[in-house]
C-alpha positions, 0 to 999 in steps of 0.5 A: 343690465345692472342698475346704477350704483345708487340703486345697489348701495345705501348707507344708514346711520344708526345714531339717527336711524336714517338712510342717506337720501331717503325719507323717514316716517315718524310715529308719535304717541298720538298715532298709536291711539287704540293700540294700548289696552289701557285707554286711561293710561294712554290718555294720561300719557298723551296729556303729558306730551306727544313724544316720538315713539318710532321711526322707519326709513325705507329702501324700495328699489323696485316692484319687480318680481323677486325684488326685496325692500328693507326698512331701518326701524328705531323704537324708543323706550317707554311705557303706557301704564305697564305696556311697552311702547310698540309699533302699530303692527301689521299683516302683509297685504300679500299674505304669503310674504314672510319677513326677517327682522335683524336686531342691530342695537337695543333690546325688544320683542316681537309679537307674532300672531297667526292670522288663521289660528290666532296662535301667538308667540313672543320672540326676543329681538336683540342686537345680533339676532334675527327674527323670522316672521312667517307669511300670514302672520301679524307682527308688532315690535316692542322696545322692552329695554332702556335704550332705542331699539334699532332693527332692519326689516327685510321683505319682498317688494310685493308684500305691502302693509295692511295696517287696517286689519290690526286697527280694527281688531288689534292683537289678541295679546299684549306684552306687559312689563313684569318684575321677571321680564316681558309677559305675554297676556291676553288682551282681555285679562286684567 
């Protein structure tokens, strides 16, 4: 038996990055303490205010085997020092879970880091593009453009989100603004 239509159809608004009838989680600069490599630049930016960095509205129709969830994300443009504004980043609680990110508007990049090997990739996430995030891969999104970055993340209902692993050790690399464009740099490099 099929579920009711309101479980099958959702409508989202790209201008407000909302999904009708669904809550939206907002993350402000203060929520990203420890994510940026330059702690002094972070504190200086925070002293100027606590702006919205990103927001996500989610659809989670069911926990059943084979069900999919999705989130509509909006990541604002900005920098802390020479590092782009970003999401906290996460692994999936169910590590084999993969995810698709579909770029809807704006320009950004995704930082992908294999949990076992540390192998790292910086992949563009732009309107009309799709980034595949394999299982066992930590992922973080950065806005590397001048307007809000909007995207859909589509993942198995079973995936879950593990933010604590990233909060403890962070990513081994960060993405810095350079004249030639976004650059992947080892976090320990100066």
